[in-house]
DRENKEDO-409385 format. One record per residue (C-alpha): x, y, z. Coordinates in steps of 0.02 Angstrom, whole numbers, padded with zeros to 5 digits, always signed. Example, Ala and Ser with C-alpha at 12.3 -4.5 7.8 and 13.67 -1.06 7.14 Angstrom:
BEGIN
+00615-00225+00390/+00684-00053+00357/
//
This chain:
BEGIN
+02269+00316+00536/+02385+00322+00388/+02362+00421+00230/+02325+00262+00131/+02176+00221+00243/+02113+00399+00231/+02130+00393+00042/+02025+00234+00038/+01892+00320+00145/+01889+00466+00023/+01863+00349-00124/+01726+00257-00031/+01636+00420+00007/+01652+00472-00175/+01572+00309-00231/+01432+00333-00106/+01406+00511-00168/+01399+00449-00348/+01261+00327-00299/+01157+00469-00225/+01189+00579-00377/+01132+00437-00490/+00976+00407-00383/+00937+00593-00385/+00955+00598-00575/+00839+00448-00596/+00708+00524-00480/+00717+00691-00571/+00692+00600-00736/+00537+00512-00672/+00470+00671-00593/+00498+00767-00755/+00399+00641-00855/+00245+00631-00745/+00153+00786-00805/+00196+00778-00991/+00154+00594-01009/-00001+00603-00900/-00063+00761-00986/-00033+00687-01159/-00138+00536-01109/-00273+00648-01035/-00275+00751-01194/-00297+00595-01301/-00434+00521-01190/-00528+00685-01178/-00517+00710-01367/-00594+00537-01395/-00734+00575-01272/-00762+00743-01356/-00771+00659-01526/-00902+00535-01464/-01002+00674-01380/-00996+00773-01542/-01054+00623-01644/-01197+00596-01523/-01247+00776-01548/-01259+00745-01735/-01391+00610-01714/-01562+00669-01767/-01722+00622-01679/-01638+00544-01527/-01621+00640-01362/-01434+00630-01328/-01408+00765-01196/-01405+00640-01051/-01283+00525-01142/-01173+00674-01187/-01175+00735-01008/-01133+00561-00942/-00988+00544-01064/-00921+00716-01021/-00914+00661-00839/-00781+00534-00892/-00660+00667-00949/-00495+00652-00860/-00404+00778-00750/-00236+00850-00796/-00085+00803-00690/-00089+00966-00593/-00269+00930-00540/-00246+00746-00500/-00221+00716-00313/-00126+00553-00336/-00006+00626-00465/+00018+00782-00359/+00055+00671-00209/+00178+00567-00310/+00266+00723-00371/+00276+00789-00193/+00352+00624-00135/+00480+00630-00276/+00523+00810-00230/+00553+00751-00053/+00666+00611-00116/+00767+00733-00220/+00786+00843-00065/+00845+00693+00037/+00972+00651-00098/+01033+00831-00102/+01054+00830+00087/+01153+00668+00082/+01261+00732-00062/+01298+00892+00036/+01344+00790+00191/+01459+00680+00088/+01540+00833+00007/+01582+00898+00182/+01648+00728+00237/+01754+00714+00079/+01826+00889+00102/+01869+00850+00285/+01948+00685+00236/+02048+00768+00099/+02117+00895+00223/+02158+00752+00342/+02241+00657+00198/+02349+00806+00152/+02401+00829+00334/+02443+00643+00352/+02542+00644+00189/+02640+00795+00250/+02674+00711+00418/+02727+00550+00332/+02841+00647+00215/+02917+00742+00362/+02944+00577+00456/+03025+00500+00301/+03143+00649+00282/+03187+00644+00467/+03225+00458+00452/+03338+00489+00302/+03442+00617+00397/
//
């Protein structure tokens, strides 16, 4: 294989690596937004429920304890307590790990190809010099 072909393989591997780096970045972005966004929504929902429960408590002459208790049961869980969000985060962590593994493999392949490229360039240069003599 000539150095030109090896060079093309290097460039191909670099493009493939860039795709995995981009995918990893996108996954990390999604993963990083799960808890803050979910918890902000939980906070807003739970505040509204708390406001209604408080208003019910202010009603005079009407037994509201059961209604208050029922409404409090609708309060939402935070991301760290939500099984589905925890599962999604775990899956995303696994995807990031897979991307890291592939990026590491490609780094090794690129380094090996670059050594091969340098050796082929040196051999081609030596052959060219020998032909000139």
